[in-house]
NUVOKOL-847202 format. One line per 10 residues: number of its first residue (from 0); their letters; for each residue x, y, z of N, C-alpha, C. Coordinates in steps of 0.05 Angstrom, whole numbers. Layout:
// residues N
NUM = A = X:Y:Z:X:Y:Z:X:Y:Z  ... .
***
This chain:
// residues 120
0 = MKVLSLVRFR = 25:-20:6:5:6:-2:15:22:2  14:49:-13:25:71:-27:12:89:-6  35:102:2:14:137:20:40:149:12  15:177:2:29:204:5:35:223:24  46:236:32:42:253:47:46:274:50  38:305:38:53:325:31:61:352:60  82:354:62:90:372:89:103:396:81  97:421:103:112:434:106:125:449:136  147:447:136:170:462:147:159:480:172  166:482:192:159:502:210:171:526:200 .
10 = ADADRDAAWR = 144:553:213:154:570:195:181:584:207  191:573:232:219:578:245:238:568:239  238:543:224:259:524:221:276:531:187  299:532:193:315:531:176:316:508:151  311:519:122:297:503:103:315:475:108  346:484:102:357:454:98:356:442:122  366:455:148:364:436:173:345:424:170  317:432:162:285:416:173:284:400:146  300:395:124:311:380:109:330:352:122  335:358:121:361:337:132:348:319:164 .
20 = AWAEHTRRWD = 334:352:187:329:333:201:300:317:198  290:317:172:264:295:160:281:277:153  301:275:141:308:251:134:321:233:150  334:250:171:342:224:200:312:220:214  301:233:220:279:225:238:270:198:216  258:197:189:257:175:180:269:157:184  297:155:177:316:129:184:309:134:213  316:143:232:317:133:258:287:121:275  266:141:276:246:139:284:233:120:273  222:129:241:207:105:230:209:82:223 .
30 = SRDHPEIRHT = 244:73:217:245:44:221:250:17:246  252:52:269:239:41:296:207:31:298  194:46:297:167:49:309:155:39:291  169:42:262:149:24:243:154:0:228  163:-15:227:173:-37:213:162:-40:196  132:-44:194:118:-49:173:119:-28:147  142:-10:149:148:0:123:168:-8:104  154:-14:82:179:-21:67:196:-4:56  187:14:47:214:34:32:195:70:36  209:84:39:203:112:29:222:126:19 .
40 = ELTLFEAAAG = 207:146:7:222:162:-11:220:193:-6  234:215:7:219:235:9:233:255:-17  223:276:-11:223:290:-41:220:328:-34  242:336:-41:246:371:-23:230:392:-51  210:399:-41:204:420:-76:220:439:-64  217:454:-91:232:479:-101:218:497:-119  218:522:-119:200:540:-133:211:532:-153  213:545:-181:219:549:-214:223:581:-208  251:579:-221:254:607:-227:225:629:-238  225:652:-215:208:670:-222:183:659:-209 .
50 = EPQPPFDGMA = 178:630:-196:150:618:-181:152:633:-154  126:629:-146:126:636:-121:136:608:-102  141:612:-79:149:580:-65:128:559:-70  129:540:-66:106:523:-71:89:515:-43  68:514:-42:43:515:-28:58:487:-3  74:467:-2:89:446:11:120:450:4  132:444:32:155:442:16:163:410:10  154:392:20:169:365:5:138:347:5  149:318:-4:131:300:0:143:268:12  128:259:27:140:227:28:122:214:16 .
60 = LTVWESEAAF = 137:198:1:122:171:-7:137:136:0  108:137:27:114:111:48:97:80:27  112:70:27:104:41:22:107:24:43  74:8:64:64:1:71:66:-30:60  71:-54:82:64:-72:74:37:-91:69  18:-71:83:-6:-75:83:-24:-59:84  -44:-48:74:-60:-34:82:-71:-38:123  -72:-58:129:-70:-63:160:-53:-56:171  -25:-54:162:-4:-37:180:-1:-8:178  -18:-7:158:-23:32:157:-39:37:176 .
70 = RHAAAWYQTS = -68:22:178:-86:41:188:-73:30:217  -58:8:229:-45:9:254:-31:30:263  -25:39:253:1:55:251:-19:81:262  -24:92:235:-48:112:238:-60:115:274  -80:95:271:-88:95:306:-67:94:325  -44:84:331:-19:88:340:-13:118:350  -16:134:321:-14:164:335:-28:181:340  -48:166:356:-64:173:367:-72:151:399  -44:149:405:-36:141:435:-13:148:446  -10:156:476:4:163:488:28:147:488 .
80 = ASAAHAADLA = 39:126:467:63:109:463:77:127:444  56:149:420:81:154:401:86:182:419  74:201:437:87:217:434:112:232:426  134:221:437:162:228:431:172:223:403  150:213:387:159:206:350:143:231:343  124:237:354:113:258:346:123:286:363  132:288:380:142:303:391:172:317:372  192:286:353:203:298:349:206:311:322  176:297:307:173:313:284:159:335:285  154:346:311:143:370:309:168:394:320 .
90 = RFLDLDSMVT = 185:387:315:216:403:320:222:416:292  207:401:265:217:420:239:193:424:219  168:398:228:153:402:209:120:410:221  108:423:210:83:441:225:56:413:216  61:406:235:43:385:232:7:395:223  6:412:234:-23:410:226:-34:423:193  -12:430:181:-10:430:150:-6:410:138  3:381:149:13:358:133:-12:349:128  -18:330:99:-31:329:85:-29:301:72  -38:283:85:-32:244:72:-62:229:64 .
100 = TVIADTAAIP = -54:223:49:-70:206:35:-65:175:13  -88:168:23:-79:135:8:-72:133:-25  -46:130:-30:-57:127:-59:-70:107:-70  -86:107:-100:-106:83:-100:-95:66:-132  -87:78:-147:-61:72:-172:-40:96:-177  -19:78:-188:-5:98:-206:-6:81:-236  -3:96:-256:20:86:-279:38:96:-288  59:87:-300:77:97:-301:77:99:-338  90:126:-336:88:132:-367:111:136:-383  129:117:-391:151:129:-409:149:148:-433 .
110 = GPAPARDAED = 178:167:-423:172:190:-445:185:178:-476  180:197:-496:191:191:-528:221:173:-531  223:168:-543:252:148:-551:262:178:-562  284:184:-558:306:194:-560:308:204:-578  302:227:-595:316:228:-630:341:216:-634  343:203:-655:365:186:-660:371:224:-688  410:206:-683:426:237:-692:418:221:-725  425:246:-749:414:250:-764:436:227:-787  464:231:-772:486:216:-787:478:186:-773  465:166:-762:476:135:-752:461:132:-777 .
***
């Protein structure tokens, strides 16, 4: 099961430091507290030249071993056992603005083949 989370860093957090803290948190805390996660890919967003800052700073794509494992983890965050984990996230993330959604399906569409050189 794949889950996508869009995140904002805390307004008072240094962007580079928050990015590093997020990666370290994912390596240390998630591997310990959520062994059912099979893979996580973090992405840092940046504005294109002349564009305003994107509405989110980044995203996490998380692959869980099952829907039940994800639902169990979501319920765990509602317990006191998750307090230290959540407190670490709150050091650098604006938890109130996080958006998490389950991915229903994906489609990989390859780009066109590269143009061949006229001399080939």
